[in-house]
FIKEMAR-965457 format. One record per residue (C-alpha): residue in one letter; y, x, z. Coordinates in steps of 0.1 Angstrom, whole numbers, padded with zeros to 4 digits, always signed. Each point is the difference from the previous one (the first is absolute). Layout:
FIKEMAR-965457
AYXZ...
//
This chain:
FIKEMAR-965457
M-0141+0149+0148S+0013-0021-0029I+0033-0005+0010K+0016+0017+0031V+0034-0010+0014D+0015+0020+0028N+0033-0007+0018L+0017-0014-0035T+0031-0009+0001K+0025-0013-0027A+0038-0002+0006Y+0029-0014-0017G+0030+0011+0017S-0002-0014+0035Q-0026-0026-0010L-0038+0010+0004A-0021-0017-0029V-0030+0016+0017D-0001+0014+0035G-0026+0025+0011I-0029-0018-0013S-0038+0017+0000F-0032-0013-0014S-0028+0011-0020L-0025-0017-0025L-0038+0013-0003P-0016+0002-0033G-0011-0033-0010E+0022-0022+0021I+0018-0030-0011V+0029-0004+0023G+0028-0028+0001F+0036+0010+0003L+0017-0028+0017G+0035-0004+0011P+0032-0021-0003N+0025+0003-0027G+0020+0034+0003A-0028+0014+0025G-0002+0032-0019K-0032-0009-0019S+0012+0007-0035T+0019+0030+0013T-0031+0014+0014M-0022-0006-0032K+0029+0016-0023I-0002+0032+0024L-0038+0002-0004T+0002-0005-0039G+0030+0028-0001Y+0024-0025-0014L+0024+0007+0032T+0004+0033+0026P-0006-0004+0035T+0028+0009+0025S-0027+0014+0022G-0037+0003+0008S-0030+0001-0025A-0024-0020-0021R-0028+0014-0019V-0024-0019-0027A-0032+0012-0009D+0005+0031+0023F+0034+0008-0021D+0032+0000+0015V+0023-0024-0017M+0031+0022-0001S-0013+0035-0003Q-0032-0010-0022S+0015-0031-0017L-0016+0003-0034S-0035+0003+0014A+0007-0029+0023R+0012-0023-0024R-0029+0008-0024A-0023-0016+0029I+0019-0030+0001G+0000-0034-0022Y+0034-0017+0014L+0013-0035-0008P+0033-0004+0012E+0017-0035+0014H+0016-0005-0036N-0026+0009-0022P+0017+0021-0026L-0014-0009-0034Y+0011+0003-0037L+0005-0032-0011D+0003+0006-0037M-0035+0020-0001Y-0035-0015-0006V-0023+0001+0031K-0023+0023-0017E+0025+0021-0014F+0019+0003+0035L-0033+0010+0018L-0006+0024-0028F+0037+0016+0006S-0008+0000+0036G-0033+0021-0002K+0019+0028-0024L+0025+0003+0029Y-0028+0001+0027G-0016+0030-0025I-0032-0022-0011K-0005+0008-0038G-0019-0010-0028D-0035-0020+0002K+0004+0004+0036L+0031-0023+0000K-0010-0026-0023A-0031-0003+0020R+0021+0000+0033V+0023-0027-0014D-0029-0023-0013E-0018+0004+0035M+0035-0007+0015V+0006-0033-0022S-0034-0014+0007L+0001+0008+0042C+0036-0014+0001G-0009-0030-0024L+0022+0007-0025E-0020-0004-0031V+0015-0031-0014E+0035+0012+0006K-0004+0036-0009K+0016-0007-0038K+0031-0018+0017K+0032+0015+0010I+0004+0005+0037G+0034-0020-0001Q-0022-0033-0013L-0025+0004+0031S+0003-0024+0031K+0009+0017+0034G-0037+0000+0009Y-0009+0021-0032R+0028+0024+0002Q-0013+0007+0038R-0033+0007-0017V+0017+0022-0024G+0016+0020+0030L-0033+0006+0016A-0018+0010-0029Q+0027+0028-0004S-0006+0009+0036F-0036+0002-0003L-0002+0018-0034H-0002+0037+0012D-0026-0010+0025P+0020+0010+0027S-0016+0007+0036V+0028-0017+0016L+0020-0038-0006I+0033-0008+0013L+0007-0036-0010D+0035-0015+0013E-0002-0038-0003P-0025-0001-0026T-0004-0040+0003T+0038-0008+0006G+0011-0033-0024L-0036-0009-0009D-0017-0031+0004P-0030-0005+0022N-0026+0003-0030Q+0018+0032-0012I+0001+0013+0035Q-0039-0005+0002E-0003+0020-0033I+0020+0027+0010R-0017+0001+0035E-0035+0003-0018L+0016+0028-0022I+0015+0022+0028R-0034-0005+0017T-0021+0012-0032A+0021+0026-0011G+0007+0012+0035N-0036+0008+0008N-0006+0033+0013K+0039+0008-0001T+0028-0003+0029V+0022-0028-0004L+0029-0003+0018F+0021-0033-0010S+0029-0019+0013T+0003-0037+0003H+0015-0033+0013I-0033-0020-0004M-0023+0001+0035Q-0029-0011-0021E-0002+0030-0023V-0004+0022+0029E-0025-0021+0017A-0019-0002-0034L+0001+0038-0011C+0010+0024+0029D-0019+0018+0025R+0033+0006+0019V+0034-0007+0004I+0035+0017+0007I+0027-0018+0010I+0033+0013-0003N+0035-0013+0012K+0038+0015-0001G-0016+0030-0014K-0028+0004+0029V-0038-0003+0003V-0002-0026+0023N-0039-0006-0004D-0030+0020-0017S-0034-0015+0004T-0030-0013-0014L-0002-0037-0009D-0034-0002+0022N+0022+0013+0029L+0028-0026-0005R-0022-0024+0001Q-0015+0007+0031T+0035-0007+0015G-0005-0035-0007H+0032-0003-0021T+0001-0006-0039L+0015+0029-0020E+0031-0024-0006E+0005-0004+0037T-0001+0037+0005F+0024+0005-0029R+0024-0022+0012E-0001+0010+0038L+0006+0035-0011T+0026-0005-0026R+0026-0023+0018
//
């Protein structure tokens, strides 16, 4: 399994942000992670990426335990948080070179990989600009380029298209599809069309619990749209 979550719980006092959830992702799967605001999506992703410690349960990424083998697990992950943390005073290429060094990529390999990501993510025209000068759509591209840079086997993307216009959403969707080829992708979104366009499967979470985990084909066979299913399960 590329991602395996088993009875995962995160409590803040008496409040359960994540309540005993379990799911797994196979290599190469693209899975949409849906839920209302406050359902536990970002908390789950932060546990998977090592930013939060679970109260109980376990999680593994690329067969590494995210707690006891945290560094190895994080090396296997490309992560784009909900609020894309970028250094606005850095130039695009400068930021990617800096990020690559943090990943341990060096010399000619680093330069080649940065050039590859600049091309893949459509940043060629913007690469000499400061990140603070870029539109939100291009900042998302920089964030995605940074998360793809070390060629991770697992991509965890938290609301990658939030705040983008329809054209930018389409561009980011194509970018995820291209860059995520042969990788395991878990991404959260509020946009049902994103899931329908990109995903093999959908996991719906509500009030900290998984309330649905099924392929899109199986959902269609129920005669209900994804939006109808989502609304019914998250009332």
